[in-house]
TIKOLVO-935018 format. One record per residue (C-alpha): x, y, z; residue number from 1; residue in one letter. Coordinates in steps of 0.1 Angstrom, whole numbers, plus 5000, padded with zeros to 4 digits. Layout:
REM residues N
<pt <X, Y, Z>, NUM, 'A'>
...
REM end
This chain:
REM residues 306
<pt <8844, 1469, 7414>, 1, 'M'>
<pt <8860, 1496, 7434>, 2, 'F'>
<pt <8863, 1529, 7419>, 3, 'S'>
<pt <8889, 1556, 7431>, 4, 'F'>
<pt <8885, 1589, 7429>, 5, 'G'>
<pt <8910, 1619, 7425>, 6, 'K'>
<pt <8911, 1628, 7460>, 7, 'K'>
<pt <8914, 1590, 7470>, 8, 'S'>
<pt <8945, 1590, 7444>, 9, 'V'>
<pt <8960, 1623, 7455>, 10, 'I'>
<pt <8959, 1609, 7495>, 11, 'G'>
<pt <8974, 1579, 7485>, 12, 'A'>
<pt <9001, 1596, 7465>, 13, 'F'>
<pt <9005, 1618, 7496>, 14, 'I'>
<pt <9010, 1592, 7524>, 15, 'L'>
<pt <9033, 1572, 7503>, 16, 'F'>
<pt <9052, 1602, 7495>, 17, 'F'>
<pt <9055, 1608, 7536>, 18, 'V'>
<pt <9065, 1575, 7544>, 19, 'I'>
<pt <9091, 1574, 7517>, 20, 'A'>
<pt <9107, 1612, 7529>, 21, 'V'>
<pt <9101, 1596, 7568>, 22, 'V'>
<pt <9122, 1564, 7555>, 23, 'G'>
<pt <9147, 1583, 7537>, 24, 'W'>
<pt <9153, 1605, 7562>, 25, 'A'>
<pt <9157, 1578, 7588>, 26, 'W'>
<pt <9188, 1564, 7567>, 27, 'R'>
<pt <9200, 1595, 7563>, 28, 'Q'>
<pt <9199, 1609, 7602>, 29, 'H'>
<pt <9237, 1614, 7606>, 30, 'N'>
<pt <9233, 1639, 7576>, 31, 'S'>
<pt <9201, 1652, 7580>, 32, 'I'>
<pt <9202, 1659, 7619>, 33, 'P'>
<pt <9176, 1690, 7617>, 34, 'Y'>
<pt <9150, 1661, 7606>, 35, 'V'>
<pt <9160, 1631, 7624>, 36, 'T'>
<pt <9166, 1650, 7656>, 37, 'G'>
<pt <9129, 1661, 7666>, 38, 'P'>
<pt <9119, 1626, 7654>, 39, 'I'>
<pt <9143, 1610, 7678>, 40, 'Q'>
<pt <9131, 1633, 7707>, 41, 'T'>
<pt <9101, 1620, 7701>, 42, 'V'>
<pt <9105, 1585, 7700>, 43, 'I'>
<pt <9132, 1583, 7726>, 44, 'T'>
<pt <9107, 1583, 7755>, 45, 'P'>
<pt <9087, 1560, 7740>, 46, 'A'>
<pt <9118, 1534, 7736>, 47, 'E'>
<pt <9124, 1539, 7772>, 48, 'E'>
<pt <9094, 1531, 7780>, 49, 'G'>
<pt <9093, 1502, 7759>, 50, 'V'>
<pt <9123, 1489, 7772>, 51, 'T'>
<pt <9113, 1498, 7808>, 52, 'W'>
<pt <9084, 1474, 7806>, 53, 'V'>
<pt <9102, 1446, 7789>, 54, 'L'>
<pt <9129, 1447, 7815>, 55, 'E'>
<pt <9102, 1442, 7840>, 56, 'H'>
<pt <9081, 1418, 7828>, 57, 'I'>
<pt <9114, 1398, 7822>, 58, 'S'>
<pt <9122, 1403, 7860>, 59, 'D'>
<pt <9087, 1394, 7870>, 60, 'V'>
<pt <9091, 1359, 7848>, 61, 'N'>
<pt <9123, 1353, 7865>, 62, 'R'>
<pt <9109, 1358, 7901>, 63, 'I'>
<pt <9080, 1337, 7890>, 64, 'I'>
<pt <9098, 1306, 7877>, 65, 'E'>
<pt <9128, 1312, 7907>, 66, 'I'>
<pt <9095, 1308, 7933>, 67, 'S'>
<pt <9079, 1276, 7913>, 68, 'L'>
<pt <9116, 1264, 7911>, 69, 'K'>
<pt <9117, 1268, 7949>, 70, 'N'>
<pt <9081, 1255, 7957>, 71, 'R'>
<pt <9089, 1223, 7938>, 72, 'I'>
<pt <9123, 1223, 7958>, 73, 'E'>
<pt <9103, 1230, 7988>, 74, 'W'>
<pt <9077, 1200, 7982>, 75, 'E'>
<pt <9104, 1174, 7974>, 76, 'N'>
<pt <9124, 1185, 8007>, 77, 'L'>
<pt <9090, 1182, 8026>, 78, 'E'>
<pt <9085, 1145, 8011>, 79, 'N'>
<pt <9119, 1133, 8019>, 80, 'E'>
<pt <9116, 1147, 8055>, 81, 'N'>
<pt <9085, 1128, 8056>, 82, 'A'>
<pt <9102, 1096, 8044>, 83, 'D'>
<pt <9127, 1098, 8066>, 84, 'L'>
<pt <9104, 1106, 8097>, 85, 'R'>
<pt <9086, 1075, 8086>, 86, 'K'>
<pt <9118, 1056, 8082>, 87, 'R'>
<pt <9131, 1064, 8114>, 88, 'V'>
<pt <9096, 1055, 8134>, 89, 'V'>
<pt <9097, 1024, 8115>, 90, 'D'>
<pt <9136, 1017, 8125>, 91, 'Y'>
<pt <9126, 1027, 8158>, 92, 'D'>
<pt <9097, 1002, 8161>, 93, 'E'>
<pt <9118, 0972, 8146>, 94, 'V'>
<pt <9147, 0978, 8168>, 95, 'A'>
<pt <9122, 0977, 8202>, 96, 'A'>
<pt <9104, 0950, 8187>, 97, 'E'>
<pt <9137, 0930, 8180>, 98, 'N'>
<pt <9148, 0937, 8216>, 99, 'A'>
<pt <9116, 0926, 8232>, 100, 'R'>
<pt <9119, 0895, 8209>, 101, 'L'>
<pt <9157, 0889, 8219>, 102, 'R'>
<pt <9147, 0895, 8253>, 103, 'R'>
<pt <9121, 0867, 8251>, 104, 'L'>
<pt <9144, 0844, 8229>, 105, 'L'>
<pt <9173, 0846, 8257>, 106, 'D'>
<pt <9146, 0839, 8286>, 107, 'F'>
<pt <9134, 0812, 8266>, 108, 'R'>
<pt <9175, 0796, 8264>, 109, 'A'>
<pt <9177, 0802, 8300>, 110, 'A'>
<pt <9148, 0779, 8310>, 111, 'H'>
<pt <9149, 0747, 8287>, 112, 'K'>
<pt <9130, 0731, 8315>, 113, 'D'>
<pt <9101, 0746, 8304>, 114, 'L'>
<pt <9078, 0744, 8273>, 115, 'Q'>
<pt <9072, 0780, 8265>, 116, 'L'>
<pt <9047, 0786, 8238>, 117, 'L'>
<pt <9051, 0826, 8226>, 118, 'A'>
<pt <9022, 0847, 8220>, 119, 'G'>
<pt <9013, 0882, 8210>, 120, 'A'>
<pt <8988, 0901, 8232>, 121, 'V'>
<pt <8961, 0914, 8210>, 122, 'I'>
<pt <8937, 0932, 8235>, 123, 'S'>
<pt <8932, 0941, 8272>, 124, 'R'>
<pt <8903, 0945, 8295>, 125, 'D'>
<pt <8913, 0963, 8324>, 126, 'Y'>
<pt <8887, 0973, 8346>, 127, 'G'>
<pt <8880, 0974, 8384>, 128, 'T'>
<pt <8867, 0937, 8389>, 129, 'W'>
<pt <8880, 0921, 8360>, 130, 'T'>
<pt <8919, 0924, 8346>, 131, 'N'>
<pt <8923, 0900, 8314>, 132, 'T'>
<pt <8939, 0904, 8280>, 133, 'M'>
<pt <8933, 0878, 8246>, 134, 'I'>
<pt <8966, 0868, 8233>, 135, 'I'>
<pt <8968, 0854, 8195>, 136, 'G'>
<pt <8974, 0819, 8201>, 137, 'I'>
<pt <8946, 0791, 8212>, 138, 'G'>
<pt <8936, 0756, 8207>, 139, 'D'>
<pt <8951, 0751, 8175>, 140, 'N'>
<pt <8986, 0759, 8187>, 141, 'Q'>
<pt <8982, 0740, 8222>, 142, 'G'>
<pt <8969, 0764, 8246>, 143, 'V'>
<pt <8947, 0749, 8275>, 144, 'K'>
<pt <8928, 0763, 8303>, 145, 'E'>
<pt <8950, 0768, 8334>, 146, 'N'>
<pt <8979, 0768, 8318>, 147, 'M'>
<pt <9004, 0796, 8333>, 148, 'A'>
<pt <9016, 0830, 8313>, 149, 'V'>
<pt <9046, 0846, 8322>, 150, 'I'>
<pt <9074, 0869, 8309>, 151, 'T'>
<pt <9109, 0873, 8315>, 152, 'P'>
<pt <9095, 0901, 8340>, 153, 'D'>
<pt <9075, 0876, 8360>, 154, 'G'>
<pt <9037, 0862, 8361>, 155, 'V'>
<pt <9015, 0871, 8341>, 156, 'V'>
<pt <8982, 0852, 8352>, 157, 'G'>
<pt <8968, 0821, 8337>, 158, 'F'>
<pt <8947, 0810, 8309>, 159, 'V'>
<pt <8910, 0811, 8320>, 160, 'C'>
<pt <8894, 0811, 8287>, 161, 'D'>
<pt <8907, 0791, 8251>, 162, 'V'>
<pt <8893, 0798, 8218>, 163, 'F'>
<pt <8907, 0781, 8181>, 164, 'P'>
<pt <8932, 0807, 8179>, 165, 'D'>
<pt <8931, 0831, 8210>, 166, 'S'>
<pt <8927, 0827, 8244>, 167, 'A'>
<pt <8919, 0851, 8273>, 168, 'R'>
<pt <8942, 0852, 8302>, 169, 'V'>
<pt <8930, 0866, 8338>, 170, 'Q'>
<pt <8961, 0884, 8348>, 171, 'L'>
<pt <8974, 0885, 8386>, 172, 'M'>
<pt <8958, 0915, 8393>, 173, 'T'>
<pt <8927, 0904, 8386>, 174, 'D'>
<pt <8907, 0905, 8421>, 175, 'P'>
<pt <8894, 0870, 8414>, 176, 'R'>
<pt <8930, 0858, 8410>, 177, 'T'>
<pt <8950, 0841, 8436>, 178, 'G'>
<pt <8983, 0821, 8435>, 179, 'M'>
<pt <9004, 0804, 8463>, 180, 'G'>
<pt <9037, 0825, 8467>, 181, 'A'>
<pt <9066, 0822, 8493>, 182, 'V'>
<pt <9089, 0848, 8504>, 183, 'V'>
<pt <9123, 0840, 8486>, 184, 'Q'>
<pt <9149, 0852, 8514>, 185, 'R'>
<pt <9163, 0817, 8529>, 186, 'P'>
<pt <9158, 0830, 8566>, 187, 'E'>
<pt <9120, 0836, 8561>, 188, 'S'>
<pt <9103, 0813, 8535>, 189, 'R'>
<pt <9070, 0826, 8546>, 190, 'V'>
<pt <9043, 0810, 8520>, 191, 'A'>
<pt <9009, 0822, 8516>, 192, 'S'>
<pt <8987, 0838, 8487>, 193, 'V'>
<pt <8990, 0866, 8464>, 194, 'V'>
<pt <8956, 0879, 8456>, 195, 'R'>
<pt <8948, 0906, 8433>, 196, 'G'>
<pt <8932, 0939, 8447>, 197, 'N'>
<pt <8899, 0954, 8434>, 198, 'G'>
<pt <8902, 0990, 8453>, 199, 'N'>
<pt <8937, 0991, 8439>, 200, 'M'>
<pt <8943, 0970, 8408>, 201, 'P'>
<pt <8980, 0977, 8401>, 202, 'T'>
<pt <8987, 0964, 8435>, 203, 'E'>
<pt <8983, 0929, 8444>, 204, 'P'>
<pt <8986, 0919, 8478>, 205, 'Q'>
<pt <9003, 0888, 8499>, 206, 'F'>
<pt <8971, 0882, 8524>, 207, 'V'>
<pt <8968, 0857, 8554>, 208, 'N'>
<pt <8999, 0863, 8569>, 209, 'I'>
<pt <9007, 0856, 8606>, 210, 'A'>
<pt <9014, 0889, 8625>, 211, 'K'>
<pt <9048, 0878, 8640>, 212, 'D'>
<pt <9056, 0862, 8604>, 213, 'A'>
<pt <9093, 0871, 8591>, 214, 'D'>
<pt <9086, 0893, 8563>, 215, 'I'>
<pt <9101, 0927, 8555>, 216, 'L'>
<pt <9098, 0953, 8529>, 217, 'E'>
<pt <9118, 0948, 8496>, 218, 'G'>
<pt <9115, 0910, 8500>, 219, 'D'>
<pt <9112, 0889, 8471>, 220, 'T'>
<pt <9079, 0864, 8466>, 221, 'L'>
<pt <9081, 0838, 8438>, 222, 'V'>
<pt <9056, 0810, 8433>, 223, 'T'>
<pt <9053, 0781, 8460>, 224, 'S'>
<pt <9044, 0758, 8433>, 225, 'G'>
<pt <9018, 0743, 8453>, 226, 'F'>
<pt <8984, 0735, 8430>, 227, 'G'>
<pt <8982, 0726, 8397>, 228, 'S'>
<pt <8987, 0756, 8376>, 229, 'I'>
<pt <9020, 0776, 8383>, 230, 'Y'>
<pt <9055, 0758, 8386>, 231, 'P'>
<pt <9078, 0768, 8415>, 232, 'K'>
<pt <9098, 0797, 8416>, 233, 'G'>
<pt <9086, 0823, 8391>, 234, 'L'>
<pt <9095, 0858, 8402>, 235, 'Y'>
<pt <9062, 0877, 8412>, 236, 'I'>
<pt <9075, 0906, 8425>, 237, 'G'>
<pt <9084, 0927, 8457>, 238, 'K'>
<pt <9070, 0937, 8488>, 239, 'I'>
<pt <9067, 0975, 8493>, 240, 'T'>
<pt <9044, 0978, 8521>, 241, 'S'>
<pt <9035, 0959, 8554>, 242, 'I'>
<pt <8997, 0965, 8568>, 243, 'H'>
<pt <8983, 0949, 8597>, 244, 'M'>
<pt <8946, 0934, 8588>, 245, 'D'>
<pt <8914, 0949, 8600>, 246, 'D'>
<pt <8910, 0917, 8625>, 247, 'S'>
<pt <8942, 0922, 8639>, 248, 'G'>
<pt <8951, 0889, 8638>, 249, 'F'>
<pt <8969, 0888, 8605>, 250, 'V'>
<pt <8985, 0911, 8581>, 251, 'K'>
<pt <8992, 0919, 8542>, 252, 'Y'>
<pt <9016, 0931, 8526>, 253, 'A'>
<pt <9014, 0952, 8492>, 254, 'V'>
<pt <9031, 0938, 8460>, 255, 'I'>
<pt <9048, 0958, 8433>, 256, 'A'>
<pt <9044, 0932, 8405>, 257, 'P'>
<pt <9077, 0925, 8382>, 258, 'G'>
<pt <9055, 0927, 8350>, 259, 'V'>
<pt <9045, 0962, 8337>, 260, 'D'>
<pt <9006, 0950, 8327>, 261, 'F'>
<pt <9006, 0983, 8308>, 262, 'S'>
<pt <9032, 0975, 8283>, 263, 'K'>
<pt <9027, 0940, 8277>, 264, 'L'>
<pt <9027, 0931, 8239>, 265, 'E'>
<pt <9042, 0896, 8240>, 266, 'E'>
<pt <9040, 0867, 8264>, 267, 'V'>
<pt <9047, 0830, 8269>, 268, 'F'>
<pt <9027, 0800, 8279>, 269, 'V'>
<pt <9037, 0774, 8298>, 270, 'I'>
<pt <9026, 0744, 8281>, 271, 'T'>
<pt <9048, 0719, 8301>, 272, 'G'>
<pt <9083, 0707, 8312>, 273, 'T'>
<pt <9111, 0691, 8293>, 274, 'S'>
<pt <9107, 0663, 8313>, 275, 'A'>
<pt <9068, 0657, 8301>, 276, 'G'>
<pt <9049, 0668, 8327>, 277, 'T'>
<pt <9019, 0691, 8313>, 278, 'S'>
<pt <9004, 0715, 8331>, 279, 'Y'>
<pt <8967, 0703, 8322>, 280, 'E'>
<pt <8935, 0715, 8342>, 281, 'K'>
<pt <8934, 0699, 8374>, 282, 'P'>
<pt <8910, 0668, 8382>, 283, 'D'>
<pt <8889, 0691, 8401>, 284, 'V'>
<pt <8884, 0726, 8385>, 285, 'A'>
<pt <8890, 0756, 8410>, 286, 'P'>
<pt <8859, 0775, 8420>, 287, 'K'>
<pt <8850, 0809, 8410>, 288, 'L'>
<pt <8840, 0831, 8439>, 289, 'V'>
<pt <8821, 0864, 8437>, 290, 'P'>
<pt <8845, 0892, 8447>, 291, 'Q'>
<pt <8840, 0906, 8478>, 292, 'T'>
<pt <8849, 0942, 8492>, 293, 'Q'>
<pt <8880, 0924, 8507>, 294, 'R'>
<pt <8878, 0890, 8492>, 295, 'D'>
<pt <8883, 0866, 8522>, 296, 'K'>
<pt <8867, 0835, 8505>, 297, 'V'>
<pt <8892, 0809, 8501>, 298, 'E'>
<pt <8892, 0787, 8470>, 299, 'G'>
<pt <8896, 0812, 8442>, 300, 'I'>
<pt <8901, 0803, 8408>, 301, 'K'>
<pt <8942, 0803, 8407>, 302, 'G'>
<pt <8946, 0800, 8443>, 303, 'T'>
<pt <8973, 0773, 8454>, 304, 'A'>
<pt <8958, 0749, 8480>, 305, 'A'>
<pt <8981, 0758, 8508>, 306, 'L'>
REM end
């Protein structure tokens, strides 16, 4: 049990008395200013300090809330911008694809005499001595070796290897490739062979032309139709310059192909004609001859027999 002494009782009584007096005086501060005045003088700075602290705490909380809100809005705007950028990219890609496909469809509609099989380019191999690419159609889709490959811009090359669902195309810029060509200009009609140029893959050449032959810069070259690969009249490119051969007996012309091989995405394989004539593998397979520096060997795979 707790025991209270006389001093404890007196101390408690005095404390209670002081609290009672202070409370009474506070309630009667208007009537007893000489008591409440000093108390108010002591309490006022403390009240002001507490008020200042509370106001600044409120300001800090408001700043934090605004900052968090702005951060959330900024992140939302960033996400919306990223989504809009992605949509723009997707739209541009779809628009570009639609434009390419529309052009292919228009080309097919304008060449009903040809049986055309469309295929996507899935890989490329552009080297010094070989220029080939892989397309996403093959034997299961009716592709055969030595079928011509074209686009609306002109000749691409021919199918050199066939797999179940893909095929390798040897481009007209490949140094091993050659095809019969003729100058389209009626006054000329000079015929010879277009070959790939290993020293300058982007500039195939119209070779073995008589030095007095009627060819001019700007002349258009089309396929001559000789041989069993390329039908007649397919656009090849334009002559950009004419040069004498090292032998001095013949000349050759540098060609700017109609096809931009760096941008190929879809191509057509010519599988036959509307009349039913199919471009099948020739009875005697063209001979693949190793490339020399000037490649003066006749009978290269894909070269028309002139």
